[in-house]
VOGU-3710 file (C-alpha; in Angstrom, 3 decimals, decimal comma):
1> mkrllqdlry> -14,659/-44,349/-9,866  -17,401/-45,702/-12,137  -20,117/-43,973/-10,101  -18,101/-40,755/-10,082  -17,840/-40,839/-13,877  -21,594/-41,470/-14,070  -22,234/-38,483/-11,815  -19,931/-36,343/-13,952  -21,603/-37,326/-17,220  -25,080/-36,819/-15,801
11> gvrslvrswr> -24,060/-33,507/-14,251  -22,680/-32,201/-17,557  -25,853/-33,213/-19,416  -28,038/-31,635/-16,743  -26,135/-28,332/-16,852  -26,152/-28,260/-20,656  -29,925/-28,827/-20,735  -30,399/-25,918/-18,331  -27,976/-23,674/-20,194  -29,652/-20,424/-19,157
21> ftlaasltla> -29,345/-21,339/-15,491  -25,748/-22,535/-16,060  -24,772/-19,302/-17,808  -26,319/-17,042/-15,151  -24,856/-18,997/-12,226  -21,379/-19,415/-13,713  -21,089/-15,711/-14,632  -22,208/-14,687/-11,145  -19,604/-16,940/-9,575  -16,936/-15,951/-12,103
31> lgiganaaif> -17,172/-12,318/-10,994  -16,478/-13,272/-7,380  -13,763/-15,795/-8,221  -12,057/-13,429/-10,668  -11,935/-10,587/-8,133  -10,448/-12,945/-5,530  -7,846/-14,271/-7,947  -6,780/-10,742/-8,959  -6,338/-9,588/-5,348  -4,538/-12,812/-4,451
41> sviesvllkp> -2,088/-12,305/-7,316  -1,122/-8,930/-5,782  -0,883/-10,386/-2,266  1,242/-13,255/-3,561  3,647/-10,849/-5,258  3,844/-8,327/-2,415  3,468/-10,432/0,740  4,057/-14,090/-0,088  6,693/-14,259/-2,806  10,131/-14,923/-1,280
51> wpfrdparli> 12,667/-12,113/-1,420  15,639/-12,690/-3,745  17,966/-13,510/-0,856  19,093/-16,735/0,766  16,676/-17,862/3,498  14,951/-14,447/3,699  12,955/-15,446/6,793  16,179/-15,216/8,828  17,235/-11,885/7,354  16,553/-9,118/9,884
61> layqrqsnga> 16,665/-5,331/9,756  18,189/-3,639/12,797  17,306/-0,151/14,005  18,621/2,010/16,787  16,060/2,447/19,556  15,958/5,933/21,024  14,994/7,045/24,509  11,482/8,048/23,427  10,848/4,532/22,115  11,088/5,510/18,440
71> snvfstqdll> 13,286/3,580/16,018  15,849/5,193/13,758  18,632/4,104/11,447  22,177/4,004/12,832  24,783/6,681/13,052  28,302/5,633/11,999  29,707/5,533/15,526  26,731/3,688/17,031  26,802/1,051/14,306  30,532/0,429/14,768
81> dwkqqsklla> 30,116/0,340/18,560  27,313/-2,216/18,446  29,211/-4,419/15,997  31,971/-4,611/18,621  29,625/-5,229/21,566  27,498/-8,072/20,177  28,440/-11,344/18,498  25,007/-11,260/16,892  25,777/-7,903/15,250  29,445/-8,566/14,504
91> kmgahvswef> 28,661/-9,406/10,872  25,856/-6,866/10,508  25,887/-5,295/7,060  25,294/-1,585/6,603  23,551/0,074/3,683  22,445/3,486/2,507  20,727/4,323/-0,770  22,874/6,528/-2,993  22,842/7,960/-6,469  25,676/8,299/-8,949
101> nlssagappe> 26,352/10,155/-12,190  27,326/7,431/-14,658  29,129/8,722/-17,751  30,950/7,123/-20,628  32,411/8,224/-23,953  29,784/9,037/-26,548  26,857/8,743/-24,124  25,043/11,456/-22,141  25,490/11,400/-18,360  22,885/9,316/-16,545
111> riaggrvsad> 21,792/9,427/-12,930  21,848/5,878/-11,541  20,158/4,646/-8,362  22,487/2,519/-6,308  23,735/1,905/-2,818  26,761/2,275/-0,637  27,295/-0,914/1,367  29,677/-2,396/3,877  31,733/-5,446/2,933  29,479/-7,568/5,184
121> llpvlgvepm> 26,185/-6,663/3,516  26,168/-8,790/0,353  27,352/-11,927/2,235  24,637/-11,302/4,845  22,033/-11,123/2,091  23,359/-14,443/0,822  23,554/-13,476/-2,853  26,604/-14,650/-4,803  27,902/-12,650/-7,777  27,410/-14,112/-11,217
131> lgrvfsaqed> 30,838/-12,885/-12,330  33,784/-11,719/-10,279  33,381/-11,214/-6,544  31,940/-8,915/-3,893  33,922/-6,387/-1,855  36,674/-7,575/0,448  37,197/-6,215/3,955  40,374/-4,470/2,737  38,386/-2,605/0,058  35,955/-1,292/2,692
141> ivgagnfvvl> 38,604/0,893/4,335  39,052/4,594/3,728  41,844/5,152/1,207  41,639/1,652/-0,291  40,426/2,985/-3,642  37,211/3,069/-5,631  35,376/-0,184/-6,400  31,952/-1,029/-7,751  29,689/-4,068/-8,214  27,174/-3,868/-11,080
151> snvlwkdryg> 23,658/-5,255/-11,280  22,842/-7,693/-14,060  20,414/-5,175/-15,580  23,000/-2,397/-15,815  25,671/-4,814/-17,088  23,438/-5,923/-19,951  21,814/-2,593/-20,837  24,849/-0,318/-20,549  27,761/-2,674/-21,283  26,205/-5,272/-23,576
161> anagivgsai> 26,808/-8,162/-21,134  30,552/-7,884/-21,783  32,330/-10,159/-19,278  35,515/-8,178/-19,861  34,106/-5,259/-17,888  35,165/-7,043/-14,679  38,525/-5,585/-13,748  37,981/-2,499/-15,922  37,065/1,003/-14,769  33,861/2,961/-15,249
171> qldgvpytvv> 33,232/6,656/-14,537  31,037/7,487/-11,535  30,693/11,145/-10,578  33,664/11,865/-12,812  35,938/9,430/-10,921  37,128/5,984/-12,140  35,747/2,957/-10,210  37,058/-0,574/-10,754  34,353/-3,161/-11,470  34,942/-6,209/-9,245
181> gimpagflgv> 31,732/-8,184/-9,825  28,401/-8,635/-11,575  25,364/-9,668/-9,527  22,882/-12,313/-10,775  19,680/-11,534/-12,653  16,813/-10,422/-10,429  18,970/-8,862/-7,719  18,398/-5,120/-7,436  19,477/-4,515/-3,853  17,469/-4,345/-0,676
191> dgqellwtpl> 14,811/-2,013/-2,094  14,552/-3,616/-5,540  15,630/-0,486/-7,445  19,420/-0,315/-7,146  21,682/-0,820/-10,160  25,169/-0,680/-8,618  26,979/-0,699/-5,282  30,167/0,833/-3,869  31,903/0,297/-0,493  30,849/2,510/2,422
201> qlqrnggvga> 34,403/2,773/3,803  33,233/3,976/7,225  35,533/5,571/9,754  34,950/6,748/13,303  36,426/10,186/12,906  35,854/12,164/9,740  34,270/11,033/6,509  30,623/11,076/5,457  28,162/10,950/8,356  30,863/10,701/11,027
211> sstvhwlggy> 28,851/12,614/13,652  27,257/10,405/16,308  23,937/12,255/15,969  23,638/11,849/12,192  21,567/8,723/11,602  21,846/7,465/8,037  22,774/3,740/7,934  20,415/0,786/7,695  21,599/-2,386/9,426  21,024/-5,950/8,148
221> lrlsdgmslk> 21,874/-9,161/9,971  21,164/-12,868/9,615  19,915/-14,924/12,545  21,856/-18,108/13,172  20,078/-21,448/12,964  18,037/-22,091/16,082  17,873/-18,427/17,167  14,477/-16,768/17,194  13,744/-13,075/16,824  12,646/-13,006/20,471
231> qaraeldgia> 15,967/-14,478/21,627  17,902/-11,980/19,516  15,959/-9,064/21,029  16,624/-10,394/24,532  20,380/-10,600/23,872  20,556/-7,045/22,555  18,400/-5,648/25,361  20,777/-7,302/27,840  23,747/-5,587/26,214  21,941/-2,221/26,300
241> arlhredatg> 21,214/-2,664/30,028  24,859/-3,591/30,718  26,108/-0,529/28,838  23,831/1,692/30,871  25,047/0,163/34,143  28,623/0,838/33,077  27,770/4,436/32,175  24,901/5,712/34,321  24,999/9,046/32,483  24,225/7,316/29,207
251> dagfgvdlqt> 20,836/7,014/27,571  18,771/4,412/29,464  16,426/3,962/26,521  19,146/3,272/23,980  19,133/-0,141/22,323  18,485/-2,021/19,106  15,126/-2,952/17,574  14,795/-5,849/15,145  12,279/-6,316/12,364  11,790/-9,022/9,774
261> lsdaytgnvr> 12,408/-8,117/6,145  8,747/-8,637/5,268  7,505/-6,411/8,087  9,985/-3,673/7,212  9,049/-3,393/3,532  5,396/-4,469/3,471  4,125/-3,750/6,981  2,519/-0,456/5,965  0,580/-1,945/3,019  -0,277/-5,350/4,514
271> pallmllgcv> -3,441/-4,166/6,364  -4,853/-2,548/3,221  -4,181/-5,610/1,050  -5,661/-8,001/3,603  -8,686/-5,705/3,919  -9,167/-5,877/0,139  -8,868/-9,667/0,275  -11,602/-9,682/2,899  -13,747/-7,451/0,684  -13,515/-9,737/-2,328
281> gfvlliacan> -14,189/-12,645/0,024  -17,491/-10,951/0,920  -18,235/-10,447/-2,771  -17,627/-14,150/-3,360  -19,927/-15,063/-0,464  -22,650/-12,871/-1,959  -22,157/-14,576/-5,324  -22,360/-17,961/-3,587  -25,594/-16,898/-1,871  -27,070/-15,920/-5,230
291> vanlllarga> -26,099/-19,199/-6,853  -27,387/-21,109/-3,817  -30,706/-19,292/-4,280  -30,739/-20,338/-7,934  -29,996/-23,917/-6,929  -32,782/-23,849/-4,330  -35,227/-22,669/-7,012  -33,890/-25,328/-9,383  -34,185/-27,896/-6,618  -37,844/-26,982/-6,083
301> arrremairt> -38,437/-27,488/-9,801  -36,594/-30,846/-9,705  -38,233/-32,213/-6,537  -40,343/-34,690/-8,547  -37,190/-35,937/-10,320  -35,414/-36,431/-6,978  -38,468/-38,184/-5,524  -38,504/-40,656/-8,432  -34,776/-41,336/-7,976  -35,381/-41,939/-4,275
311> algatpvriv> -38,314/-44,243/-5,005  -36,071/-46,231/-7,366  -33,557/-46,805/-4,555  -31,255/-43,780/-4,507  -30,106/-42,967/-0,983  -29,962/-39,387/0,350  -26,158/-39,644/0,257  -26,302/-40,600/-3,431  -28,556/-37,633/-4,234  -26,360/-35,199/-2,279
321> rqlltesvll> -23,274/-36,484/-4,100  -24,930/-36,057/-7,507  -26,065/-32,512/-6,740  -22,658/-31,579/-5,287  -21,013/-32,942/-8,433  -23,159/-30,592/-10,504  -22,354/-27,615/-8,279  -18,608/-28,372/-8,418  -18,800/-28,626/-12,227  -20,597/-25,287/-12,248
331> agaagaagva> -17,901/-23,774/-10,017  -15,172/-25,215/-12,251  -16,647/-23,471/-15,286  -16,914/-20,284/-13,249  -13,285/-20,650/-12,160  -12,116/-20,873/-15,768  -14,059/-17,722/-16,632  -12,799/-16,136/-13,406  -9,180/-16,454/-14,547  -9,986/-14,354/-17,611
341> iafivlrgml> -11,782/-11,795/-15,439  -8,829/-11,778/-13,016  -6,468/-10,962/-15,880  -8,594/-7,945/-16,849  -8,986/-6,767/-13,230  -5,257/-7,160/-12,620  -4,404/-5,028/-15,637  -6,587/-2,271/-14,221  -4,991/-2,604/-10,778  -1,497/-2,353/-12,222
351> alhppqvprm> -2,534/0,787/-14,093  -3,466/2,285/-10,697  -0,323/0,882/-9,068  0,596/3,150/-6,133  4,363/3,578/-5,697  4,068/2,735/-1,975  3,288/-0,934/-2,743  6,574/-2,809/-3,306  6,868/-5,553/-5,950  3,274/-5,073/-7,123
361> qqagidsgvl> 4,449/-4,633/-10,705  5,589/-8,283/-10,590  2,011/-9,520/-10,028  0,593/-11,838/-12,685  -1,498/-14,939/-13,307  1,051/-17,621/-12,428  0,821/-21,208/-11,180  0,217/-20,036/-7,616  -2,757/-17,909/-8,659  -4,132/-20,756/-10,785
371> aytllislgv> -3,820/-23,163/-7,849  -5,569/-20,651/-5,588  -8,350/-20,222/-8,172  -8,797/-23,993/-8,406  -8,924/-24,286/-4,624  -11,549/-21,578/-4,101  -13,552/-22,913/-7,058  -13,765/-26,339/-5,410  -14,492/-24,723/-2,059  -17,317/-22,507/-3,252
381> gilfglvpal> -18,713/-25,363/-5,344  -19,242/-27,290/-2,121  -20,242/-24,176/-0,142  -23,102/-23,001/-2,334  -24,176/-26,513/-3,334  -24,340/-28,212/0,062  -27,489/-26,615/1,528  -29,588/-26,984/-1,674  -28,399/-30,598/-1,969  -29,350/-31,394/1,637
391> vsarasvnds> -32,754/-29,701/1,234  -33,449/-31,694/-1,948  -32,344/-34,962/-0,329  -34,679/-34,422/2,657  -37,756/-33,508/0,611  -40,869/-35,682/1,198  -41,167/-38,385/-1,470  -44,945/-38,723/-1,131  -45,647/-34,988/-1,307  -43,298/-34,555/-4,246
401> lrdkgtaaer> -44,790/-37,480/-6,238  -48,331/-36,211/-5,582  -47,199/-32,693/-6,568  -47,948/-31,380/-3,069  -44,810/-29,447/-2,609  -46,076/-26,814/-0,214  -44,004/-28,002/2,722  -40,939/-28,488/0,594  -41,399/-25,066/-0,993  -41,662/-23,494/2,465
411> gfgahrsvlv> -38,336/-25,090/3,280  -36,815/-23,752/0,085  -38,236/-20,285/0,791  -36,971/-20,201/4,368  -33,427/-21,027/3,302  -33,576/-18,442/0,524  -34,712/-15,756/2,971  -31,716/-16,447/5,192  -29,351/-16,289/2,216  -30,705/-13,017/0,846
421> taetalacll> -30,564/-11,416/4,316  -26,937/-12,527/4,657  -25,903/-11,129/1,288  -27,720/-7,864/2,022  -25,766/-7,587/5,292  -22,449/-8,234/3,546  -23,204/-5,662/0,848  -24,146/-3,121/3,537  -20,863/-3,781/5,359  -18,859/-3,180/2,172
431> ligtglalhs> -20,808/-0,010/1,435  -20,011/1,295/4,918  -16,300/0,678/4,281  -16,532/2,474/0,938  -18,405/5,363/2,492  -15,783/5,741/5,214  -12,953/5,632/2,655  -14,689/8,203/0,442  -15,414/10,500/3,375  -11,816/10,125/4,528
441> lwalrsvelg> -10,415/10,970/1,084  -12,685/13,998/0,942  -11,450/15,056/4,388  -7,867/14,870/3,103  -8,681/17,429/0,405  -9,362/20,026/3,073  -6,100/19,401/4,955  -3,662/22,285/4,579  -0,303/21,045/3,283  1,458/24,240/4,306
451> fvpqhvlvfr> 2,693/24,981/0,765  1,166/25,651/-2,666  2,041/22,877/-5,176  0,339/24,384/-8,240  2,630/25,622/-11,056  5,774/24,171/-9,410  8,187/21,926/-11,284  10,850/20,050/-9,319  14,015/18,239/-10,350  17,206/16,955/-8,772
461> vaapsslage> 20,817/17,724/-9,612  24,106/16,516/-8,110  27,314/18,474/-7,790  30,300/16,830/-9,533  32,441/14,809/-7,109  35,478/16,786/-8,290  34,176/19,766/-6,334  35,065/20,149/-2,656  34,578/22,524/0,238  32,822/25,774/-0,618
471> qvpefyrqvs> 32,757/24,814/-4,314  29,757/22,535/-3,644  27,300/25,192/-2,358  28,655/27,538/-5,010  27,660/25,010/-7,694  24,100/24,834/-6,363  23,951/28,610/-6,086  24,855/28,875/-9,766  22,144/26,346/-10,657  19,427/28,271/-8,821
481> ervrtipgvq> 20,630/31,631/-10,184  20,715/30,384/-13,780  17,253/28,815/-13,471  15,869/32,096/-12,145  17,091/33,872/-15,281  14,872/31,724/-17,538  12,114/33,974/-18,972  8,797/33,085/-17,359  10,304/31,691/-14,134  8,844/33,500/-11,125
491> aaaiarnlpl> 10,980/31,899/-8,399  13,390/29,007/-7,854  15,028/27,514/-4,781  17,367/24,729/-3,695  16,624/22,215/-0,918  18,118/18,935/0,195  14,660/17,369/0,026  11,545/19,223/-1,054  8,159/18,323/0,438  6,908/14,892/-0,687
501> sgtdpsmpiv> 10,291/13,996/-2,217  12,222/12,356/0,620  13,411/12,765/4,147  16,169/14,701/5,839  18,275/13,662/8,839  16,581/13,743/12,220  18,531/14,939/15,214  17,915/16,527/18,613  18,485/20,222/19,187  19,359/22,187/22,276
511> tegktpaaaa> 18,246/25,713/22,995  20,042/28,317/24,983  18,614/28,513/28,501  15,508/26,525/27,616  14,409/22,924/28,191  11,138/21,827/26,596  8,695/20,233/29,036  7,528/17,767/26,401  10,900/16,043/25,948  13,482/16,183/28,714
521> ggtvtryrav> 16,072/14,558/26,476  15,700/17,142/23,746  13,225/17,230/20,891  14,226/15,377/17,726  13,720/17,640/14,730  14,258/17,423/11,007  17,388/19,136/9,739  16,290/20,733/6,459  18,972/22,468/4,428  17,381/24,955/2,012
531> gdgyfrtlqi> 18,383/27,901/-0,135  17,265/31,497/-0,267  13,854/31,904/-1,874  12,700/28,485/-0,599  9,686/29,800/1,303  8,783/32,237/-1,462  8,975/29,561/-4,162  6,763/27,083/-2,297  4,634/29,901/-0,840  5,155/28,688/2,715
541> pilqgrgfde> 3,945/31,511/4,967  6,534/33,171/7,197  4,537/33,896/10,347  7,232/35,876/12,140  10,572/37,335/11,166  12,017/36,706/7,711  13,027/33,987/5,292  16,549/33,247/4,127  18,162/35,577/1,609  21,381/35,924/-0,363
551> hdtasappva> 23,149/37,415/2,663  22,970/34,121/4,634  26,320/32,879/3,353  28,988/30,687/4,916  30,766/33,762/6,271  27,612/35,256/7,794  26,391/34,496/11,351  24,592/31,109/11,481  20,803/31,420/11,353  17,788/29,131/11,433
561> ivsqslarqy> 14,050/29,237/10,800  11,802/27,072/12,961  8,409/25,617/12,173  5,356/26,838/14,043  5,016/23,590/16,024  8,666/23,685/17,088  8,394/27,316/18,197  5,259/26,504/20,185  7,021/23,620/21,923  10,195/25,464/22,903
571> wpgenpigkq> 8,962/29,040/23,364  5,243/28,916/24,252  3,863/32,412/24,634  7,233/33,967/23,747  8,696/35,593/20,681  11,207/33,047/19,262  12,954/35,603/17,046  16,511/36,045/18,277  16,511/32,857/20,341  19,473/30,499/19,958
581> lkpkfsgsaw> 19,363/26,814/19,020  22,007/24,268/18,162  21,740/20,882/16,386  23,382/18,136/18,448  26,177/16,936/16,165  29,863/17,611/16,045  30,872/20,782/14,226  27,487/22,460/14,608  27,200/26,056/15,788  24,652/28,095/17,692
591> cavvgvaadv> 22,107/29,533/15,261  19,953/32,604/15,779  16,268/32,096/14,979  15,347/34,675/12,340  11,911/33,412/11,355  8,944/31,167/12,131  7,423/29,298/9,186  4,030/27,655/8,954  3,974/23,903/9,553  4,401/21,759/6,436
601> rhwgadvdie> 3,091/18,222/5,973  6,279/16,939/4,402  5,017/13,405/3,668  1,428/14,102/2,683  -1,908/15,215/4,062  -2,409/12,036/6,104  0,985/12,089/7,867  1,538/13,963/11,104  3,518/17,197/11,161  7,143/16,897/12,284
611> ptayypytqv> 8,928/19,605/14,292  11,340/21,126/11,792  14,292/23,480/11,787  15,468/24,999/8,496  19,089/26,037/7,884  20,744/27,729/4,881  22,500/25,044/2,850  25,404/27,494/2,493  25,976/27,204/6,259  25,870/23,390/6,527
621> patirpllea> 28,858/22,286/8,661  31,595/20,302/6,938  30,908/17,289/9,201  27,611/16,512/7,445  27,975/18,407/4,157  28,849/15,305/2,055  25,712/13,590/3,346  23,385/16,521/2,699  24,836/17,978/-0,476  25,500/14,832/-2,509
631> nmgvavrsnl> 22,472/15,918/-4,523  19,827/18,576/-4,101  16,268/19,225/-5,192  15,279/22,359/-7,069  11,762/23,824/-7,082  10,800/26,166/-9,929  7,586/28,202/-9,932  6,521/29,095/-13,467  3,547/29,170/-15,823  5,629/27,896/-18,764
641> rqddlvraiq> 4,753/24,645/-20,519  6,523/21,773/-18,806  8,454/20,592/-21,894  9,707/24,091/-22,668  10,730/24,678/-19,063  12,580/21,350/-18,811  14,569/22,064/-21,981  15,511/25,505/-20,683  16,597/24,039/-17,318  18,727/21,384/-19,010
651> aqvagidknv> 20,417/24,038/-21,113  21,201/26,174/-18,075  22,649/23,238/-16,086  24,707/22,124/-19,101  26,085/25,650/-19,244  27,631/25,022/-15,821  28,770/21,416/-16,430  27,649/19,374/-19,438  28,291/16,112/-17,555  25,725/16,891/-14,849
661> pvyqvktmds> 22,286/15,394/-15,627  18,918/16,797/-14,631  16,813/13,933/-13,290  13,614/13,049/-11,389  11,725/15,823/-13,161  8,079/16,050/-12,119  5,418/18,530/-11,135  4,650/19,045/-7,479  0,964/18,471/-8,263  1,852/14,941/-9,375
671> mvsdaaslrr> 3,841/14,444/-6,170  0,812/15,445/-4,096  -1,259/13,015/-6,123  1,283/10,217/-5,626  1,290/10,821/-1,870  -2,434/9,993/-1,761  -2,261/7,229/-4,375  -2,417/4,344/-1,875  -5,651/5,682/-0,374  -7,113/6,287/-3,840
681> fdlsllgafs> -6,078/2,768/-4,850  -7,830/1,308/-1,812  -10,911/3,443/-2,414  -11,088/2,586/-6,129  -10,964/-1,154/-5,492  -13,204/-1,008/-2,429  -15,726/1,069/-4,350  -15,678/-1,280/-7,343  -16,098/-4,367/-5,164  -18,844/-2,696/-3,116
691> llalvlaalg> -20,729/-1,740/-6,274  -20,430/-5,320/-7,518  -21,647/-6,598/-4,149  -24,587/-4,176/-4,246  -25,596/-5,306/-7,741  -25,316/-8,984/-6,784  -27,325/-8,402/-3,605  -30,006/-6,542/-5,578  -30,187/-9,421/-8,055  -30,470/-11,843/-5,154
701> vyavmaysvt> -33,366/-9,887/-3,644  -35,051/-9,674/-7,027  -34,724/-13,428/-7,565  -36,160/-14,267/-4,131  -39,052/-11,839/-4,477  -39,841/-13,031/-7,998  -39,837/-16,621/-6,717  -41,990/-15,610/-3,745  -44,565/-13,962/-6,037  -44,680/-17,124/-8,160
711> qrtreigiri> -45,246/-19,331/-5,120  -47,840/-16,964/-3,612  -49,908/-16,542/-6,784  -52,946/-18,316/-5,289  -52,678/-16,365/-2,024  -52,464/-13,067/-3,885  -55,397/-14,080/-6,078  -57,497/-14,756/-2,974  -56,514/-11,414/-1,452  -57,552/-9,584/-4,628
721> algasaqdvq> -60,794/-11,581/-4,827  -61,591/-10,553/-1,253  -61,168/-6,884/-2,100  -57,450/-6,079/-1,791  -56,398/-3,303/-4,166  -53,357/-3,411/-6,457  -51,641/-0,917/-4,138  -52,287/-3,231/-1,170  -50,609/-6,090/-3,021  -47,701/-3,854/-3,996
731> rlilaqgarf> -47,231/-2,755/-0,377  -47,346/-6,401/0,723  -44,465/-7,376/-1,581  -42,440/-4,220/-0,920  -42,869/-4,683/2,853  -41,479/-8,201/2,588  -38,476/-6,906/0,645  -38,002/-3,998/3,053  -37,729/-6,498/5,907  -34,824/-8,139/4,073
741> gllgsvigvv> -33,173/-4,753/3,590  -33,729/-3,557/7,160  -32,570/-6,780/8,786  -29,530/-7,001/6,516  -28,661/-3,340/7,149  -28,872/-3,780/10,919  -26,577/-6,802/10,744  -24,226/-4,859/8,457  -24,019/-1,900/10,856  -23,377/-4,250/13,788
751> gafalrkvmv> -20,651/-5,929/11,711  -19,098/-2,522/10,983  -18,900/-1,828/14,718  -17,323/-5,242/15,278  -14,763/-4,609/12,511  -13,971/-0,990/13,391  -10,292/-1,864/13,975  -10,140/-3,005/10,343  -12,086/0,058/9,208  -9,395/2,296/10,713
761> tvvygisand> -7,072/1,326/7,835  -9,285/3,201/5,339  -10,095/6,327/7,345  -8,257/9,533/8,123  -9,607/12,557/9,941  -12,953/10,865/10,726  -14,171/8,184/13,101  -14,505/4,568/12,001  -17,962/4,837/13,605  -18,902/7,929/11,604
771> pvilslvpvv> -22,643/8,462/12,329  -23,267/10,051/8,929  -22,050/6,981/7,037  -23,603/4,494/9,473  -27,004/6,160/9,065  -26,842/6,938/5,349  -25,701/3,532/4,063  -28,692/1,579/5,511  -31,033/4,074/3,835  -29,270/3,475/0,508
781> mvgvvliacy> -29,346/-0,276/1,093  -33,082/-0,352/1,816  -33,689/1,866/-1,212  -31,804/-0,530/-3,500  -33,735/-3,485/-2,050  -37,051/-1,728/-2,697  -35,994/-1,004/-6,284  -35,116/-4,687/-6,703  -38,593/-5,589/-5,376  -40,406/-3,203/-7,692
791> lparramqid> -40,702/-5,479/-10,738  -41,945/-8,512/-8,748  -44,394/-6,182/-6,975  -45,734/-4,869/-10,286  -46,170/-8,428/-11,542  -48,069/-9,294/-8,367  -50,352/-6,289/-8,927  -51,305/-7,644/-12,370  -52,355/-11,134/-11,175  -55,870/-12,053/-12,385
801> pivalrse> -57,731/-13,688/-9,447  -59,877/-15,811/-11,797  -56,770/-17,317/-13,432  -55,023/-17,697/-10,054  -58,013/-19,546/-8,495  -58,969/-21,653/-11,501  -56,909/-24,597/-10,261  -58,670/-24,601/-6,827
//
């Protein structure tokens, strides 16, 4: 301990004496450490932080596996059937996101995000209510009444944390619901955004989503102690095989897929976050290489000091320990500064927060991030300090004491050349990733969405629950008609879900006298319920036939419009107009195809097109109407100012029912932007880290070349004395730097090929081995290296041979 304290005191004094070196090295390291800490804080929040449920590692999401291998949520009948067939699924909880109109005396109506859940769900999640209780099995039966459990947030914000609310009634969709419990703080449902929950009250025949082909329910189960996910899959696959043997006409591919909670909610963002962590790891390695270069130069200057210490009895181990102590102290100072940098970087990341990344808004500099920062600070302190310490410890005592450090300086120079080549390669690799991401984002701009988002405002509205039957579509018809009367509105249309706003049920269709070759079991299509004027409002081209109009009412013959891809699949080379199709769910009718619409990228430019069939919402069968028409989106095309248009829309809706709120108001341009926000987020961070890596690499090259010019002063003086021109000297130095750039670029390109599977996460519409990027980035890299060599080369050109040779 005494020797350690001596090393610490000496190390502090040494770093303070060389304050310029200490400042430069610590700031260089702080940039790398701060970037790593900021990215880790996001990864900790999104990927590592436990979910607010009991033993979340054993909480599993269940999906229905279809014959084509795709996974889907459950239909009501399939979920009830599987709960009966399997002991594992007997207590499976069911959930569907839902929205409610919450109203109370003296307060405007408010649209609240919530969920409809089975009585098993909250016990499966393992979350106990703070007040009251959760739903009983008797309350989860049709006709049992209306009950609700409130979140802690809603209880405090809306009801002032009044414990007396339990047992009282609140108004949801104009109907009284009895409050039976209050959930604890921090619990906001399975998606982290729900404020209240009501019972599903499922039934096999009738009710919401009763059709066996309407998939709408998420399933959640908890694995028992000792059961692995693999064992659970094997049990369910065995049941599926037995069911098929009992009914050979059934679907042989039918079964249940299981997925961990973490994979279900973060699987799509995990590759991008881990890629960013790898990027900042490269930046930190480049920073370490720069500091190691500084330490090598400092070690060359201190070789006489180390030789004297060795002559006085210091062992190589003692010298290595002293130098490592100094490097760890330097890294500790950099870590402290890195925390401040991480805080700033994190604020910027949260400002760019893409909505696709769950729980990112909870990221912060907490104890876990501080521990991670301390760990990497200690690690890099040893990493960048070990090689310079070993080189210093092995330096020749005799040569150093006689000031003949040529051999030692060659050793220092060789190590520095390796380090600068490595950091050039890493910077080139990051630049390739940035180039691919930028090219990919540019490619997305040219992708046709299939609709025109400019000058379109969208909002959602929900019909009052007091309406039933044909009153529901009539309510939405009045909304669209009133909105169209607003001066300055060019067009308006209703749809269950507009592009980029959510999904619609998927279900197979059958066609009269036609079986598609691509899918013997029937193609699964999206069932999109839309109003008249939908295609005109969004400017979706009608390629054949017509769009829907006011004559497509409930009493008119059922009609449908198919997307171009669906028409091509079912009627290749034929005219689809007049053909008959039928969705495969109970209560559906044969529909005549009256039009073919252009394909629409419903989820964004980087998501594949889905075969789609459009139906008039006025003709939605009663079996699925409650599921589709609980709330609807409205698109309004207008050149009016957004604030003026929103006020006019609110006034028109209030004229129909003052208790119906207008909510989720946004422009379609912003929705298009949000759809690409994850890619822009990745590109912004990757570009920033690549630029930082490029600057650090350029500084590293500059430092090595400046050191090389200093060490080669006599050689350059001799060359000039023998007739070499200033341009010859400049070419000599630039050629040496170009070798660093070329070798590093080659290694970087090879690394890009090796990591092409990782590169795929940042590209769309181009190859991860894009020849344009792979050829352009090395040129840029060599150019930056030559710029970094320019100042040392100019200094070499100005060397006076008489001064350089005077000491000979």
